[in-house]
Structures are given as C-alpha cells and as structure tokens.
N, C-alpha and C positions, 0 to 999 in steps of 0.2 A: 367807547371810543376809549381807548387808552388813556393813562393819565399820564402826563404833560410835565417832561422833565426839565428842575430847577437847575442854569448854569451856578455849579459851585463856585466860579472866580468870580461872579458879582455875589452872588448871595454873602460869599466876606467881604464885599465890601462895600454894600450899601445896605440900609436899614429903609423901614418906612416905620413914619410917626405913626400916634393914632390917632390921625385922621384920613392919613393913608399916602399921605406922598411923600415921595422915593429924597432921601437926605445921602448926601456924601460926606468923605473927609476929606481935609483938605491936603494937596498934595503937595512934597518936599519935605516934611516933618520932619524927617530923621537928618537930611542932609547938611551938614554942614551946623550939627546943631550947637557945638561949643561956641562958635564963633557969636551965635546967634543973642542979641537979647534976653533977657524972662521974659520981659511982656512980646515981644513976636515968637517967642516960643510956646507961649499960652494963647497965642490967638489959632495954633495947631492945632489946638483941643476941641474946638465947636464943631459941629456939626451943618452943613449948608444944604438945604435945599439944591437937587439936581434941575437942570434947566428945563422951562419945558418944551423943548426942543428933542431932547433925550429923553425927556419922564416915557415915551410909547416903549421905546426901543428898551427899556429900560423893565417895563411892564411885562414884555413877551421873554425875557431872558428869565423874569423871576414871575412865574403865573400864579404863585400864591400866596404869595405877598398879598397888605391889605387891599 
C-alpha cells in the first residue's frame, strides 16, 4: 500500500500534544495588533485544543501525527 500524504497546509497550522490531541492557534492575532492591549495580545500566544467535531477530519489530513 502506498504511503499516505500529509496535507502541508494543515501541518503548518496544527500540532499534536504529547497525548495525541490536536492543537490550534487562535486566529486574528496580527490584525490591528497595535490597538490591542498587552493582555489581549498575550492571550493569542496560547494553543487551544481543536473541537471534537473537527478532530477526525484533522487526523485524515495529518495521518502521521500522534
């Protein structure tokens, strides 16, 4: 059976935690950045888990993630 291909757009945007959960970054982080407070800018630095509905689709795009 041939190797499965990784979706490179998804690979650049998503990571997997050590336990295998898919993680994403928050959007709108760079839009109007100077106008935002320092506290709100810091809140964009964290990764968040992907919703449970989107996780199976993401695993199809990233077959060699954990």
